[in-house]
Residue, then its C-alpha position, 0 to 999 in steps of 0.5 A: m609450158l614454162f612451168g609445166a613441170a612444177a604443175f606436175q609435181y603438185l598432181n604427184a605430190a597429191c597422188e603419193l601423199g594421198l591428199l585426193e583419197l583423204l578428202h574422197e573418204h572424209g569429205p571437206l576438211p579444214a587445213e589443219e586437219i588435213r596436215a595432221r592426217l597427212g603428216l605434214a608441217e603447217r608450211a608443206a601443207d600450205i604449199l600443197l594446198l595452194g598449188c592443188t587448189t590453184l590447178g584445180l585438183t581441189v577446191k577451197d570452200g570457205t575454211r574446208y578443202r574438197r576434192a574437185e569434180l574432175i577427180d570425182a567424175l574420173d573415180r566414178d568412171g574408173a579412170w582415176q586409178k589409171i591416171k595415178d598409175t600414169v602419174a607414178f610412171e611419169q614421176h619415176i622412170v620418164y621425168p629422170g630420162q627426160a632430163d637428157f631429152t635435148e641431148s637425145l636429140r643431138t645424138n638421136t640416142n636414147a641418152g636418158l637411159r643412162r638414169i636407170p643404172g644397167t649395161h643393156p641398151d634398152l630399158y626393158h632389159r633392165f627392169s630385172a635389176h629394178p623391181s620397184l620400177e619394173a612394178v611401176f612400169y607394167r602398172y602404167m602399162r596396163s592401165w594406159s591399155e585399159l584406157a583404149n583396149a576395149h576398142l579392140v574387142d569392139a573393132l576386130d573381128l576374131s570370131r574365126a581366129e583360133q591362134l593369136l600371137d601377141c608380141g611384146g605382150g607385157d603382163a598380158v593385159n590385152a591377151v586376157l582381154l581378148a580371151r575372155a571376149h573370144p571363148q575359142l581363141h588361144v593367145t601366145v604371148l611373146e615377152i623377153p625372158a626377164s619378164a616372162p614370169l611377171t606375164e604368167a603370174r598375171i595369166a594364172e590370176a585370171a585363171l586363163g592358163d588353158r588358153v593364154t600362154v607364154a613364149p620367152c622370146d626376143m623378138f629380133s633375133e628369134d623366130f615368131p611361133a608359126g601357124m598364127d591367125v592373127v599377129l598383134f603388135a600392141h604398144q610395140l611398134v612406137i619403141w622401135t625405128p621403122e627399119e626395125n618395125t619392118a622387119l619385126l612385121r616380116k617376121a609376122r608375116t612369116a608367122l601367119r597363115p595365108g590370109g592372117r592379119v597383123v594388127i597394129f595398137n598404139s598410140m598414133s600421131h597425125d599424118y600431116g605432123d600437126g598433133p595431137l598433143v599428147a602424142a607430141l608429148d609421148s614421144v619425149y619419152f621414146a627419144a630419151l629412154p627406151a631404145e635408140g628409135g622410136m616415137i609416136y609415129p604418124w598412121r602413114l609411116h606404119e602403113k608404109c612398113l607394112r606395105e614394105a613387109g608385104f602386107g595388103a588391105i590395110r585398114r585404119i581404125p581411129v580409137p575415140g577418147w583423150t588417149p591418141h590410140g589407133i589400130i591399123v589392120a593388115t592382110k596377109e595375102p597370097 
C-alpha cells in the first residue's frame, strides 16, 4: 500500500511505452535492444526494466528480457487490451482526482473534480470540452463492461421482452450485446446530449441502427420513455447518492409496463462491509471525482432503494470473476 502508486507507474509506463508489446512481437530481447527500440536512454531503460521485472511484468533470463506468462495469459484470453484501457483511465482521469481523496471525505464532495477544467458539477458533462479524456473514459467503460457483461446474456431471460431502456448506456456496449443476443429486442439508450453522438457512432458501427436507438436525455430532469419491458441501469447507480438512485428507480417504475423488470448491473460491495478489495479501491474514484455522491454500494442498499421505489420480487445474481460485478433484478408489481 505504501508504494502502490509507484508500482502502478511502472505498469502505466510499460503500457504507454509499448514494452510488453515489443517483447511479445520480437521475443526475448537484451536491454540494449529494448532501449534502442523504445528510444530510451540507458538509465531510463534500466529503471523501467528493474521495476517491471521486480513486479513480475517481465522476466529476465540471462541477459534477455521476456514478457511474463501472466501477461501472455491475459492476451490469450482477450483481456490484456481491457487491462490497458483500465490503466489509461486510472492514469489520466482517476489518479489526478485521487490526490483530493482526503478532502473529498472531509467535505463529502467530489473535490477531485477540480482537476478536470469545467463548471458542471459532474465529470461526464465536462468531457465534451476534453475529447481526449472522453475517449479514454469510454474505452475504459467499454472494457470494464466487457469483462463481465456476458453474464447479462446468461442471467437475464429477455426472450419475451421487446422494449429495453438502457439508462446512461454510454457507447452502447451493453445495448449492442443484448440486441445481438435477442433478435426481437429493441433497445433505447438514454444518454446525455453531449455524449449521444458517440453512442450513435457505435451503434452505426455495429450495424444495429434499426433496433438500437439513442434518446438524448438528462435522467434527473426529463421523463423516461414509457412502455418498457426492461429498464437497465449499468454502472449508473454507483455514481449517485441513495436518494438520487431511489428517484431514478421510481422513474424507471413509471416507464415500465405492469410486470416489467428493472435490472441493476454494476460492482457491488459485501453487505458486511469487508470487501471485496476491488470494490473498496474503486470507491476512491467515486468519492473524489464523478459527482457529489456514490461509491461501490453493498447489495442491501440497492435493494432498499428498490423497495422504496415500489419494486418487489428482488433477486440477486452474483457474477463470477475478479471484478466485483453483480446483477439485481426486481419486478414492477401491481
